[in-house]
CHARMM-style PDB file with segment names, atoms N, HN, CA, C and O in Angstrom:
ATOM      1  N   UNK     1       0.356  -1.129  16.415  1.00  0.00      PROA
ATOM      2  CA  UNK     1      -0.942  -2.548  16.448  1.00  0.00      PROA
ATOM      3  C   UNK     1      -0.706  -3.108  17.592  1.00  0.00      PROA
ATOM      4  O   UNK     1      -1.576  -3.950  17.815  1.00  0.00      PROA
ATOM      5  N   UNK     2       0.164  -3.026  18.531  1.00  0.00      PROA
ATOM      6  HN  UNK     2       0.870  -2.342  18.349  1.00  0.00      PROA
ATOM      7  CA  UNK     2      -0.343  -3.921  19.768  1.00  0.00      PROA
ATOM      8  C   UNK     2      -1.086  -3.088  20.686  1.00  0.00      PROA
ATOM      9  O   UNK     2      -1.283  -3.621  21.778  1.00  0.00      PROA
ATOM     10  N   UNK     3      -1.485  -2.089  20.556  1.00  0.00      PROA
ATOM     11  HN  UNK     3      -1.326  -1.657  19.669  1.00  0.00      PROA
ATOM     12  CA  UNK     3      -2.150  -1.278  21.531  1.00  0.00      PROA
ATOM     13  C   UNK     3      -3.718  -1.187  21.021  1.00  0.00      PROA
ATOM     14  O   UNK     3      -4.475  -0.359  21.528  1.00  0.00      PROA
ATOM     15  N   UNK     4      -4.116  -2.008  20.081  1.00  0.00      PROA
ATOM     16  HN  UNK     4      -3.501  -2.681  19.670  1.00  0.00      PROA
ATOM     17  CA  UNK     4      -5.544  -2.265  19.577  1.00  0.00      PROA
ATOM     18  C   UNK     4      -6.398  -2.888  20.386  1.00  0.00      PROA
ATOM     19  O   UNK     4      -6.110  -3.991  20.850  1.00  0.00      PROA
ATOM     20  N   UNK     5      -7.584  -2.261  20.673  1.00  0.00      PROA
ATOM     21  HN  UNK     5      -7.818  -1.365  20.296  1.00  0.00      PROA
ATOM     22  CA  UNK     5      -7.913  -2.880  21.989  1.00  0.00      PROA
ATOM     23  C   UNK     5      -9.296  -3.868  21.010  1.00  0.00      PROA
ATOM     24  O   UNK     5      -9.515  -3.910  19.800  1.00  0.00      PROA
ATOM     25  N   UNK     6     -10.160  -4.706  22.448  1.00  0.00      PROA
ATOM     26  HN  UNK     6      -9.981  -4.672  23.432  1.00  0.00      PROA
ATOM     27  CA  UNK     6     -11.371  -5.150  21.523  1.00  0.00      PROA
ATOM     28  C   UNK     6     -12.593  -4.130  20.953  1.00  0.00      PROA
ATOM     29  O   UNK     6     -13.071  -3.073  21.364  1.00  0.00      PROA
ATOM     30  N   UNK     7     -12.843  -4.997  19.801  1.00  0.00      PROA
ATOM     31  HN  UNK     7     -12.455  -5.856  19.467  1.00  0.00      PROA
ATOM     32  CA  UNK     7     -13.789  -3.852  18.903  1.00  0.00      PROA
ATOM     33  C   UNK     7     -13.282  -2.818  18.227  1.00  0.00      PROA
ATOM     34  O   UNK     7     -13.892  -1.840  17.794  1.00  0.00      PROA
ATOM     35  N   UNK     8     -12.025  -3.095  18.144  1.00  0.00      PROA
ATOM     36  HN  UNK     8     -11.529  -3.889  18.495  1.00  0.00      PROA
ATOM     37  CA  UNK     8     -11.336  -1.543  17.915  1.00  0.00      PROA
ATOM     38  C   UNK     8     -11.455  -1.908  16.259  1.00  0.00      PROA
ATOM     39  O   UNK     8     -11.470  -3.075  15.869  1.00  0.00      PROA
ATOM     40  N   UNK     9     -11.534  -0.795  15.382  1.00  0.00      PROA
ATOM     41  HN  UNK     9     -11.522   0.154  15.699  1.00  0.00      PROA
ATOM     42  CA  UNK     9     -10.661  -0.736  14.090  1.00  0.00      PROA
ATOM     43  C   UNK     9      -9.873  -0.057  13.866  1.00  0.00      PROA
ATOM     44  O   UNK     9      -9.726   1.028  14.429  1.00  0.00      PROA
ATOM     45  N   UNK    10      -8.932  -0.648  12.714  1.00  0.00      PROA
ATOM     46  HN  UNK    10      -9.051  -1.530  12.257  1.00  0.00      PROA
ATOM     47  CA  UNK    10      -7.304   0.136  12.587  1.00  0.00      PROA
ATOM     48  C   UNK    10      -7.567   0.075  11.029  1.00  0.00      PROA
ATOM     49  O   UNK    10      -7.771  -0.995  10.456  1.00  0.00      PROA
ATOM     50  N   UNK    11      -7.550   1.248  10.411  1.00  0.00      PROA
ATOM     51  HN  UNK    11      -7.384   2.117  10.876  1.00  0.00      PROA
ATOM     52  CA  UNK    11      -7.626   1.266   9.119  1.00  0.00      PROA
ATOM     53  C   UNK    11      -6.252   2.217   8.656  1.00  0.00      PROA
ATOM     54  O   UNK    11      -5.874   3.299   9.103  1.00  0.00      PROA
ATOM     55  N   UNK    12      -5.721   1.417   7.660  1.00  0.00      PROA
ATOM     56  HN  UNK    12      -6.029   0.538   7.296  1.00  0.00      PROA
ATOM     57  CA  UNK    12      -4.214   1.778   7.323  1.00  0.00      PROA
ATOM     58  C   UNK    12      -4.177   2.096   5.746  1.00  0.00      PROA
ATOM     59  O   UNK    12      -4.771   1.414   4.911  1.00  0.00      PROA
ATOM     60  N   UNK    13      -3.586   2.952   5.528  1.00  0.00      PROA
ATOM     61  HN  UNK    13      -3.103   3.506   6.206  1.00  0.00      PROA
ATOM     62  CA  UNK    13      -3.542   3.413   3.714  1.00  0.00      PROA
ATOM     63  C   UNK    13      -2.261   3.654   3.641  1.00  0.00      PROA
ATOM     64  O   UNK    13      -1.680   4.475   4.351  1.00  0.00      PROA
ATOM     65  N   UNK    14      -1.737   2.954   2.776  1.00  0.00      PROA
ATOM     66  HN  UNK    14      -2.209   2.288   2.199  1.00  0.00      PROA
ATOM     67  CA  UNK    14      -0.506   3.152   2.251  1.00  0.00      PROA
ATOM     68  C   UNK    14      -0.266   2.929   0.581  1.00  0.00      PROA
ATOM     69  O   UNK    14      -1.123   2.701  -0.273  1.00  0.00      PROA
ATOM     70  N   UNK    15       0.916   3.047   0.451  1.00  0.00      PROA
ATOM     71  HN  UNK    15       1.612   3.232   1.145  1.00  0.00      PROA
ATOM     72  CA  UNK    15       1.324   2.974  -0.865  1.00  0.00      PROA
ATOM     73  C   UNK    15       3.034   2.511  -0.941  1.00  0.00      PROA
ATOM     74  O   UNK    15       4.004   3.258  -0.808  1.00  0.00      PROA
ATOM     75  N   UNK    16       3.024   1.136  -1.181  1.00  0.00      PROA
ATOM     76  HN  UNK    16       2.237   0.529  -1.289  1.00  0.00      PROA
ATOM     77  CA  UNK    16       4.577   0.470  -1.418  1.00  0.00      PROA
ATOM     78  C   UNK    16       5.582   1.421  -2.294  1.00  0.00      PROA
ATOM     79  O   UNK    16       6.754   1.747  -2.104  1.00  0.00      PROA
ATOM     80  N   UNK    17       4.796   1.683  -3.163  1.00  0.00      PROA
ATOM     81  HN  UNK    17       3.844   1.418  -3.317  1.00  0.00      PROA
ATOM     82  CA  UNK    17       5.582   2.321  -4.003  1.00  0.00      PROA
ATOM     83  C   UNK    17       6.121   4.003  -3.697  1.00  0.00      PROA
ATOM     84  O   UNK    17       6.878   4.631  -4.437  1.00  0.00      PROA
ATOM     85  N   UNK    18       5.703   4.350  -2.818  1.00  0.00      PROA
ATOM     86  HN  UNK    18       5.088   3.841  -2.216  1.00  0.00      PROA
ATOM     87  CA  UNK    18       5.546   5.767  -2.477  1.00  0.00      PROA
ATOM     88  C   UNK    18       6.338   5.734  -1.143  1.00  0.00      PROA
ATOM     89  O   UNK    18       5.943   5.038  -0.208  1.00  0.00      PROA
ATOM     90  N   UNK    19       7.625   6.604  -1.050  1.00  0.00      PROA
ATOM     91  HN  UNK    19       7.946   7.170  -1.809  1.00  0.00      PROA
ATOM     92  CA  UNK    19       8.165   6.541   0.395  1.00  0.00      PROA
ATOM     93  C   UNK    19       9.207   7.838   0.406  1.00  0.00      PROA
ATOM     94  O   UNK    19       9.669   8.226  -0.667  1.00  0.00      PROA
ATOM     95  N   UNK    20       9.538   8.453   1.571  1.00  0.00      PROA
ATOM     96  HN  UNK    20       9.163   8.138   2.443  1.00  0.00      PROA
ATOM     97  CA  UNK    20      10.386   9.671   1.555  1.00  0.00      PROA
ATOM     98  C   UNK    20      11.897   8.645   2.080  1.00  0.00      PROA
ATOM     99  O   UNK    20      12.947   9.286   2.113  1.00  0.00      PROA
ATOM    100  N   UNK    21      11.959   7.484   2.376  1.00  0.00      PROA
ATOM    101  HN  UNK    21      11.106   6.963   2.350  1.00  0.00      PROA
ATOM    102  CA  UNK    21      12.873   7.330   2.680  1.00  0.00      PROA
ATOM    103  C   UNK    21      14.108   6.835   1.320  1.00  0.00      PROA
ATOM    104  O   UNK    21      13.732   6.675   0.159  1.00  0.00      PROA
ATOM    105  N   UNK    22      15.332   6.684   1.688  1.00  0.00      PROA
ATOM    106  HN  UNK    22      15.637   6.814   2.632  1.00  0.00      PROA
ATOM    107  CA  UNK    22      16.444   6.526   0.724  1.00  0.00      PROA
ATOM    108  C   UNK    22      16.491   4.957   0.619  1.00  0.00      PROA
ATOM    109  O   UNK    22      17.169   4.494   1.536  1.00  0.00      PROA
ATOM    110  N   UNK    23      16.121   4.271   0.016  1.00  0.00      PROA
ATOM    111  HN  UNK    23      15.570   4.647  -0.729  1.00  0.00      PROA
ATOM    112  CA  UNK    23      16.338   2.924  -0.100  1.00  0.00      PROA
ATOM    113  C   UNK    23      17.248   2.343   0.141  1.00  0.00      PROA
ATOM    114  O   UNK    23      17.143   1.249   0.696  1.00  0.00      PROA
ATOM    115  N   UNK    24      18.500   2.892  -0.205  1.00  0.00      PROA
ATOM    116  HN  UNK    24      18.585   3.781  -0.656  1.00  0.00      PROA
ATOM    117  CA  UNK    24      19.938   2.480  -0.066  1.00  0.00      PROA
ATOM    118  C   UNK    24      20.151   2.340   1.645  1.00  0.00      PROA
ATOM    119  O   UNK    24      20.769   1.370   2.085  1.00  0.00      PROA
ATOM    120  N   UNK    25      19.539   3.479   2.650  1.00  0.00      PROA
ATOM    121  HN  UNK    25      19.037   4.267   2.293  1.00  0.00      PROA
ATOM    122  CA  UNK    25      20.200   3.502   3.831  1.00  0.00      PROA
ATOM    123  C   UNK    25      18.783   2.986   5.328  1.00  0.00      PROA
ATOM    124  O   UNK    25      18.984   2.601   6.480  1.00  0.00      PROA
ATOM    125  N   UNK    26      17.423   3.236   4.547  1.00  0.00      PROA
ATOM    126  HN  UNK    26      17.260   3.549   3.611  1.00  0.00      PROA
ATOM    127  CA  UNK    26      16.092   2.772   5.425  1.00  0.00      PROA
ATOM    128  C   UNK    26      15.273   2.048   4.514  1.00  0.00      PROA
ATOM    129  O   UNK    26      15.590   1.959   3.328  1.00  0.00      PROA
ATOM    130  N   UNK    27      14.181   1.490   5.004  1.00  0.00      PROA
ATOM    131  HN  UNK    27      13.923   1.562   5.967  1.00  0.00      PROA
ATOM    132  CA  UNK    27      13.218   0.903   4.463  1.00  0.00      PROA
ATOM    133  C   UNK    27      11.911   0.940   5.395  1.00  0.00      PROA
ATOM    134  O   UNK    27      11.845   0.705   6.601  1.00  0.00      PROA
ATOM    135  N   UNK    28      10.782   1.339   4.410  1.00  0.00      PROA
ATOM    136  HN  UNK    28      10.836   1.531   3.430  1.00  0.00      PROA
ATOM    137  CA  UNK    28       9.806   1.362   5.106  1.00  0.00      PROA
ATOM    138  C   UNK    28       9.002  -0.007   5.952  1.00  0.00      PROA
ATOM    139  O   UNK    28       9.130  -1.107   5.415  1.00  0.00      PROA
ATOM    140  N   UNK    29       8.458   0.050   6.823  1.00  0.00      PROA
ATOM    141  HN  UNK    29       8.354   0.944   7.259  1.00  0.00      PROA
ATOM    142  CA  UNK    29       7.722  -1.223   7.307  1.00  0.00      PROA
ATOM    143  C   UNK    29       6.622  -1.232   6.506  1.00  0.00      PROA
ATOM    144  O   UNK    29       6.300  -2.418   6.589  1.00  0.00      PROA
ATOM    145  N   UNK    30       5.810  -0.709   5.774  1.00  0.00      PROA
ATOM    146  HN  UNK    30       6.072   0.254   5.707  1.00  0.00      PROA
ATOM    147  CA  UNK    30       4.559  -0.887   5.306  1.00  0.00      PROA
ATOM    148  C   UNK    30       4.611  -2.002   4.579  1.00  0.00      PROA
ATOM    149  O   UNK    30       3.664  -2.718   4.905  1.00  0.00      PROA
ATOM    150  N   UNK    31       5.342  -2.547   3.652  1.00  0.00      PROA
ATOM    151  HN  UNK    31       6.111  -1.966   3.387  1.00  0.00      PROA
ATOM    152  CA  UNK    31       5.350  -3.686   3.227  1.00  0.00      PROA
ATOM    153  C   UNK    31       5.353  -4.726   4.147  1.00  0.00      PROA
ATOM    154  O   UNK    31       4.371  -5.467   4.115  1.00  0.00      PROA
ATOM    155  N   UNK    32       6.264  -4.967   4.998  1.00  0.00      PROA
ATOM    156  HN  UNK    32       7.062  -4.365   5.024  1.00  0.00      PROA
ATOM    157  CA  UNK    32       6.281  -6.220   5.936  1.00  0.00      PROA
ATOM    158  C   UNK    32       4.599  -6.091   6.653  1.00  0.00      PROA
ATOM    159  O   UNK    32       3.765  -6.996   6.666  1.00  0.00      PROA
ATOM    160  N   UNK    33       4.481  -5.079   7.058  1.00  0.00      PROA
ATOM    161  HN  UNK    33       5.159  -4.344   7.048  1.00  0.00      PROA
ATOM    162  CA  UNK    33       2.983  -5.008   7.271  1.00  0.00      PROA
ATOM    163  C   UNK    33       1.943  -5.501   6.648  1.00  0.00      PROA
ATOM    164  O   UNK    33       1.034  -6.093   7.229  1.00  0.00      PROA
ATOM    165  N   UNK    34       1.994  -5.295   5.413  1.00  0.00      PROA
ATOM    166  HN  UNK    34       2.732  -4.814   4.941  1.00  0.00      PROA
ATOM    167  CA  UNK    34       1.232  -6.109   4.344  1.00  0.00      PROA
ATOM    168  C   UNK    34       1.469  -7.641   4.433  1.00  0.00      PROA
ATOM    169  O   UNK    34       0.615  -8.516   4.574  1.00  0.00      PROA
ATOM    170  N   UNK    35       2.860  -7.779   4.315  1.00  0.00      PROA
ATOM    171  HN  UNK    35       3.554  -7.068   4.200  1.00  0.00      PROA
ATOM    172  CA  UNK    35       2.957  -9.631   4.206  1.00  0.00      PROA
ATOM    173  C   UNK    35       2.475  -9.860   5.569  1.00  0.00      PROA
ATOM    174  O   UNK    35       1.792 -10.884   5.527  1.00  0.00      PROA
ATOM    175  N   UNK    36       2.507  -9.406   6.717  1.00  0.00      PROA
ATOM    176  HN  UNK    36       3.062  -8.574   6.751  1.00  0.00      PROA
ATOM    177  CA  UNK    36       1.891  -9.962   7.934  1.00  0.00      PROA
ATOM    178  C   UNK    36       0.463  -9.924   7.951  1.00  0.00      PROA
ATOM    179  O   UNK    36      -0.162 -10.922   8.310  1.00  0.00      PROA
ATOM    180  N   UNK    37      -0.067  -8.965   7.629  1.00  0.00      PROA
ATOM    181  HN  UNK    37       0.441  -8.155   7.338  1.00  0.00      PROA
ATOM    182  CA  UNK    37      -1.641  -9.059   7.238  1.00  0.00      PROA
ATOM    183  C   UNK    37      -2.287 -10.047   6.224  1.00  0.00      PROA
ATOM    184  O   UNK    37      -3.477 -10.359   6.275  1.00  0.00      PROA
ATOM    185  N   UNK    38      -1.324 -10.558   5.213  1.00  0.00      PROA
ATOM    186  HN  UNK    38      -0.357 -10.304   5.171  1.00  0.00      PROA
ATOM    187  CA  UNK    38      -1.882 -11.618   4.352  1.00  0.00      PROA
ATOM    188  C   UNK    38      -1.697 -12.762   5.163  1.00  0.00      PROA
ATOM    189  O   UNK    38      -2.379 -13.706   4.767  1.00  0.00      PROA
ATOM    190  N   UNK    39      -1.190 -12.939   5.899  1.00  0.00      PROA
ATOM    191  HN  UNK    39      -0.636 -12.172   6.221  1.00  0.00      PROA
ATOM    192  CA  UNK    39      -1.018 -14.066   6.464  1.00  0.00      PROA
ATOM    193  C   UNK    39      -1.711 -14.164   7.612  1.00  0.00      PROA
ATOM    194  O   UNK    39      -1.625 -15.236   8.212  1.00  0.00      PROA
ATOM    195  N   UNK    40      -2.575 -13.052   8.199  1.00  0.00      PROA
ATOM    196  HN  UNK    40      -2.644 -12.181   7.711  1.00  0.00      PROA
ATOM    197  CA  UNK    40      -3.942 -13.100   9.242  1.00  0.00      PROA
ATOM    198  C   UNK    40      -4.992 -12.598   8.779  1.00  0.00      PROA
ATOM    199  O   UNK    40      -5.586 -11.599   9.186  1.00  0.00      PROA
ATOM    200  N   UNK    41      -5.314 -13.461   7.684  1.00  0.00      PROA
ATOM    201  HN  UNK    41      -4.831 -14.272   7.353  1.00  0.00      PROA
ATOM    202  CA  UNK    41      -6.997 -13.209   6.853  1.00  0.00      PROA
ATOM    203  C   UNK    41      -7.949 -13.050   7.746  1.00  0.00      PROA
ATOM    204  O   UNK    41      -8.823 -12.224   7.483  1.00  0.00      PROA
ATOM    205  N   UNK    42      -8.008 -13.723   8.891  1.00  0.00      PROA
ATOM    206  HN  UNK    42      -7.298 -14.395   9.104  1.00  0.00      PROA
ATOM    207  CA  UNK    42      -9.323 -13.447  10.076  1.00  0.00      PROA
ATOM    208  C   UNK    42      -9.049 -12.393  10.594  1.00  0.00      PROA
ATOM    209  O   UNK    42      -9.870 -12.062  11.449  1.00  0.00      PROA
ATOM    210  N   UNK    43      -7.915 -11.441  10.384  1.00  0.00      PROA
ATOM    211  HN  UNK    43      -7.248 -11.710   9.690  1.00  0.00      PROA
ATOM    212  CA  UNK    43      -7.915 -10.378  11.719  1.00  0.00      PROA
ATOM    213  C   UNK    43      -7.770  -9.064  10.370  1.00  0.00      PROA
ATOM    214  O   UNK    43      -7.877  -7.900  10.756  1.00  0.00      PROA
ATOM    215  N   UNK    44      -7.524  -9.325   8.790  1.00  0.00      PROA
ATOM    216  HN  UNK    44      -7.437 -10.270   8.476  1.00  0.00      PROA
ATOM    217  CA  UNK    44      -6.981  -8.089   8.195  1.00  0.00      PROA
ATOM    218  C   UNK    44      -7.986  -8.300   7.057  1.00  0.00      PROA
ATOM    219  O   UNK    44      -8.355  -9.457   6.855  1.00  0.00      PROA
ATOM    220  N   UNK    45      -8.564  -7.124   6.146  1.00  0.00      PROA
ATOM    221  HN  UNK    45      -8.265  -6.184   6.311  1.00  0.00      PROA
ATOM    222  CA  UNK    45      -9.050  -7.281   4.841  1.00  0.00      PROA
ATOM    223  C   UNK    45      -7.805  -6.406   3.974  1.00  0.00      PROA
ATOM    224  O   UNK    45      -7.223  -5.452   4.491  1.00  0.00      PROA
ATOM    225  N   UNK    46      -7.597  -6.754   2.991  1.00  0.00      PROA
ATOM    226  HN  UNK    46      -8.069  -7.529   2.571  1.00  0.00      PROA
ATOM    227  CA  UNK    46      -6.425  -5.957   2.376  1.00  0.00      PROA
ATOM    228  C   UNK    46      -7.449  -5.330   0.881  1.00  0.00      PROA
ATOM    229  O   UNK    46      -8.233  -6.059   0.273  1.00  0.00      PROA
ATOM    230  N   UNK    47      -7.219  -4.025   0.574  1.00  0.00      PROA
ATOM    231  HN  UNK    47      -6.583  -3.433   1.068  1.00  0.00      PROA
ATOM    232  CA  UNK    47      -7.862  -3.747  -0.807  1.00  0.00      PROA
ATOM    233  C   UNK    47      -6.579  -3.027  -1.253  1.00  0.00      PROA
ATOM    234  O   UNK    47      -5.807  -2.220  -0.735  1.00  0.00      PROA
ATOM    235  N   UNK    48      -6.696  -3.757  -2.617  1.00  0.00      PROA
ATOM    236  HN  UNK    48      -7.324  -4.412  -3.038  1.00  0.00      PROA
ATOM    237  CA  UNK    48      -5.692  -3.188  -3.390  1.00  0.00      PROA
ATOM    238  C   UNK    48      -6.102  -2.476  -4.939  1.00  0.00      PROA
ATOM    239  O   UNK    48      -6.546  -3.088  -5.911  1.00  0.00      PROA
ATOM    240  N   UNK    49      -5.896  -1.451  -4.871  1.00  0.00      PROA
ATOM    241  HN  UNK    49      -5.535  -0.955  -4.082  1.00  0.00      PROA
ATOM    242  CA  UNK    49      -6.307  -0.602  -5.958  1.00  0.00      PROA
ATOM    243  C   UNK    49      -5.184  -0.579  -6.806  1.00  0.00      PROA
ATOM    244  O   UNK    49      -4.037  -0.666  -6.368  1.00  0.00      PROA
ATOM    245  N   UNK    50      -5.522  -0.440  -8.273  1.00  0.00      PROA
ATOM    246  HN  UNK    50      -6.454  -0.370  -8.629  1.00  0.00      PROA
ATOM    247  CA  UNK    50      -4.880  -0.821  -9.601  1.00  0.00      PROA
ATOM    248  C   UNK    50      -5.216   0.272 -10.416  1.00  0.00      PROA
ATOM    249  O   UNK    50      -6.019   1.180 -10.201  1.00  0.00      PROA
ATOM    250  N   UNK    51      -4.452   0.050 -11.428  1.00  0.00      PROA
ATOM    251  HN  UNK    51      -3.799  -0.687 -11.602  1.00  0.00      PROA
ATOM    252  CA  UNK    51      -4.581   1.910 -12.504  1.00  0.00      PROA
ATOM    253  C   UNK    51      -6.224   1.879 -12.864  1.00  0.00      PROA
ATOM    254  O   UNK    51      -6.918   2.780 -12.392  1.00  0.00      PROA
ATOM    255  N   UNK    52      -6.650   1.167 -13.440  1.00  0.00      PROA
ATOM    256  HN  UNK    52      -6.085   0.436 -13.824  1.00  0.00      PROA
ATOM    257  CA  UNK    52      -8.203   1.111 -13.852  1.00  0.00      PROA
ATOM    258  C   UNK    52      -8.758   1.813 -12.418  1.00  0.00      PROA
ATOM    259  O   UNK    52      -9.803   2.403 -12.692  1.00  0.00      PROA
ATOM    260  N   UNK    53      -8.552   1.903 -11.525  1.00  0.00      PROA
ATOM    261  HN  UNK    53      -7.703   1.425 -11.302  1.00  0.00      PROA
ATOM    262  CA  UNK    53      -9.201   2.701 -10.165  1.00  0.00      PROA
ATOM    263  C   UNK    53      -9.174   4.086 -10.175  1.00  0.00      PROA
ATOM    264  O   UNK    53      -9.923   4.913  -9.656  1.00  0.00      PROA
ATOM    265  N   UNK    54      -8.047   4.206 -10.947  1.00  0.00      PROA
ATOM    266  HN  UNK    54      -7.438   3.534 -11.369  1.00  0.00      PROA
ATOM    267  CA  UNK    54      -7.753   6.274 -11.000  1.00  0.00      PROA
ATOM    268  C   UNK    54      -9.089   6.493 -11.907  1.00  0.00      PROA
ATOM    269  O   UNK    54      -9.624   5.987 -12.893  1.00  0.00      PROA
ATOM    270  N   UNK    55      -9.330   7.675 -10.873  1.00  0.00      PROA
ATOM    271  HN  UNK    55      -8.896   8.086 -10.071  1.00  0.00      PROA
ATOM    272  CA  UNK    55     -10.639   8.729 -11.310  1.00  0.00      PROA
ATOM    273  C   UNK    55     -10.159   9.758 -11.742  1.00  0.00      PROA
ATOM    274  O   UNK    55     -10.622  10.189 -12.799  1.00  0.00      PROA
ATOM    275  N   UNK    56      -9.214  10.397 -11.158  1.00  0.00      PROA
ATOM    276  HN  UNK    56      -8.838  10.047 -10.300  1.00  0.00      PROA
ATOM    277  CA  UNK    56      -8.339  11.539 -11.075  1.00  0.00      PROA
ATOM    278  C   UNK    56      -8.617  12.646 -12.143  1.00  0.00      PROA
ATOM    279  O   UNK    56      -9.276  13.686 -12.154  1.00  0.00      PROA
ATOM    280  N   UNK    57      -7.574  11.757 -13.328  1.00  0.00      PROA
ATOM    281  HN  UNK    57      -7.039  10.913 -13.320  1.00  0.00      PROA
ATOM    282  CA  UNK    57      -7.448  12.517 -14.786  1.00  0.00      PROA
ATOM    283  C   UNK    57      -6.818  11.308 -15.415  1.00  0.00      PROA
ATOM    284  O   UNK    57      -5.990  10.578 -14.870  1.00  0.00      PROA
ATOM    285  N   UNK    58      -7.398  11.158 -16.851  1.00  0.00      PROA
ATOM    286  HN  UNK    58      -8.071  11.751 -17.294  1.00  0.00      PROA
ATOM    287  CA  UNK    58      -6.927  10.308 -17.709  1.00  0.00      PROA
ATOM    288  C   UNK    58      -5.457  10.306 -17.921  1.00  0.00      PROA
ATOM    289  O   UNK    58      -4.759   9.335 -18.210  1.00  0.00      PROA
ATOM    290  N   UNK    59      -5.020  11.768 -17.699  1.00  0.00      PROA
ATOM    291  HN  UNK    59      -5.587  12.558 -17.464  1.00  0.00      PROA
ATOM    292  CA  UNK    59      -3.264  12.000 -17.716  1.00  0.00      PROA
ATOM    293  C   UNK    59      -2.969  11.023 -16.291  1.00  0.00      PROA
ATOM    294  O   UNK    59      -2.292  10.034 -16.572  1.00  0.00      PROA
ATOM    295  N   UNK    60      -3.338  11.117 -14.879  1.00  0.00      PROA
ATOM    296  HN  UNK    60      -3.888  11.920 -14.651  1.00  0.00      PROA
ATOM    297  CA  UNK    60      -2.563  10.623 -13.939  1.00  0.00      PROA
ATOM    298  C   UNK    60      -2.866   9.009 -14.242  1.00  0.00      PROA
ATOM    299  O   UNK    60      -2.120   8.110 -13.856  1.00  0.00      PROA
ATOM    300  N   UNK    61      -3.926   8.831 -14.898  1.00  0.00      PROA
ATOM    301  HN  UNK    61      -4.532   9.562 -15.212  1.00  0.00      PROA
ATOM    302  CA  UNK    61      -4.094   7.120 -15.288  1.00  0.00      PROA
ATOM    303  C   UNK    61      -3.219   6.503 -16.037  1.00  0.00      PROA
ATOM    304  O   UNK    61      -2.733   5.388 -15.844  1.00  0.00      PROA
ATOM    305  N   UNK    62      -2.980   7.382 -17.064  1.00  0.00      PROA
ATOM    306  HN  UNK    62      -3.374   8.288 -17.220  1.00  0.00      PROA
ATOM    307  CA  UNK    62      -1.821   6.859 -18.495  1.00  0.00      PROA
ATOM    308  C   UNK    62      -0.340   6.761 -17.765  1.00  0.00      PROA
ATOM    309  O   UNK    62       0.537   5.925 -17.981  1.00  0.00      PROA
ATOM    310  N   UNK    63      -0.328   7.932 -16.781  1.00  0.00      PROA
ATOM    311  HN  UNK    63      -1.041   8.610 -16.605  1.00  0.00      PROA
ATOM    312  CA  UNK    63       1.393   8.229 -16.499  1.00  0.00      PROA
ATOM    313  C   UNK    63       1.409   7.282 -15.386  1.00  0.00      PROA
ATOM    314  O   UNK    63       2.554   6.946 -15.085  1.00  0.00      PROA
ATOM    315  N   UNK    64       0.574   6.802 -14.752  1.00  0.00      PROA
ATOM    316  HN  UNK    64      -0.357   7.074 -14.996  1.00  0.00      PROA
ATOM    317  CA  UNK    64       0.766   5.465 -13.610  1.00  0.00      PROA
ATOM    318  C   UNK    64       1.231   4.422 -14.286  1.00  0.00      PROA
ATOM    319  O   UNK    64       2.226   3.731 -14.067  1.00  0.00      PROA
ATOM    320  N   UNK    65       0.196   4.344 -15.372  1.00  0.00      PROA
ATOM    321  HN  UNK    65      -0.612   4.905 -15.550  1.00  0.00      PROA
ATOM    322  CA  UNK    65       0.557   3.040 -16.042  1.00  0.00      PROA
ATOM    323  C   UNK    65       1.646   2.949 -16.655  1.00  0.00      PROA
ATOM    324  O   UNK    65       2.312   1.976 -16.302  1.00  0.00      PROA
ATOM    325  N   UNK    66       2.105   3.597 -17.457  1.00  0.00      PROA
ATOM    326  HN  UNK    66       1.564   4.387 -17.743  1.00  0.00      PROA
ATOM    327  CA  UNK    66       3.513   3.776 -17.710  1.00  0.00      PROA
ATOM    328  C   UNK    66       4.821   3.757 -16.771  1.00  0.00      PROA
ATOM    329  O   UNK    66       5.942   3.316 -17.026  1.00  0.00      PROA
ATOM    330  N   UNK    67       4.336   4.362 -15.623  1.00  0.00      PROA
ATOM    331  HN  UNK    67       3.425   4.720 -15.416  1.00  0.00      PROA
ATOM    332  CA  UNK    67       5.367   4.261 -14.554  1.00  0.00      PROA
ATOM    333  C   UNK    67       5.805   2.871 -14.305  1.00  0.00      PROA
ATOM    334  O   UNK    67       6.927   2.432 -14.054  1.00  0.00      PROA
ATOM    335  N   UNK    68       4.436   2.159 -14.456  1.00  0.00      PROA
ATOM    336  HN  UNK    68       3.524   2.516 -14.660  1.00  0.00      PROA
ATOM    337  CA  UNK    68       4.449   0.853 -13.683  1.00  0.00      PROA
ATOM    338  C   UNK    68       5.390  -0.277 -14.677  1.00  0.00      PROA
ATOM    339  O   UNK    68       6.163  -1.178 -14.353  1.00  0.00      PROA
ATOM    340  N   UNK    69       4.969   0.186 -15.899  1.00  0.00      PROA
ATOM    341  HN  UNK    69       4.341   0.918 -16.162  1.00  0.00      PROA
ATOM    342  CA  UNK    69       5.875  -0.495 -17.055  1.00  0.00      PROA
ATOM    343  C   UNK    69       7.227  -0.236 -16.982  1.00  0.00      PROA
ATOM    344  O   UNK    69       8.084  -1.120 -17.010  1.00  0.00      PROA
ATOM    345  N   UNK    70       7.441   0.900 -16.893  1.00  0.00      PROA
ATOM    346  HN  UNK    70       6.745   1.618 -16.870  1.00  0.00      PROA
ATOM    347  CA  UNK    70       8.926   1.065 -16.915  1.00  0.00      PROA
ATOM    348  C   UNK    70       9.949   1.100 -15.756  1.00  0.00      PROA
ATOM    349  O   UNK    70      11.147   1.364 -15.861  1.00  0.00      PROA
ATOM    350  N   UNK    71       9.180   0.748 -14.492  1.00  0.00      PROA
ATOM    351  HN  UNK    71       8.207   0.534 -14.407  1.00  0.00      PROA
ATOM    352  CA  UNK    71       9.617   0.794 -13.044  1.00  0.00      PROA
ATOM    353  C   UNK    71       8.999  -0.216 -12.500  1.00  0.00      PROA
ATOM    354  O   UNK    71       8.169   0.028 -11.625  1.00  0.00      PROA
ATOM    355  N   UNK    72       9.223  -1.380 -12.834  1.00  0.00      PROA
ATOM    356  HN  UNK    72       9.897  -1.578 -13.545  1.00  0.00      PROA
ATOM    357  CA  UNK    72       8.063  -2.507 -12.170  1.00  0.00      PROA
ATOM    358  C   UNK    72       8.442  -2.573 -10.621  1.00  0.00      PROA
ATOM    359  OT1 UNK    72       7.799  -3.295  -9.858  1.00  0.00      PROA
TER     360      UNK     72
END
């Protein structure tokens, strides 16, 4: 982030629910980045996709909705 120059555009994609880190020992900086970005609306636009935006398949949509219900 500290290397972004004038008139540059940076696109970051991620999912706070997906990580390869062991949550007991490590944590991703992505959630922290989102919190910082929320406090800087002049510089960041945040798009949040929800289960109703899923177009891969009905199975995937239903599965994600159920996961969100069971594991908040």
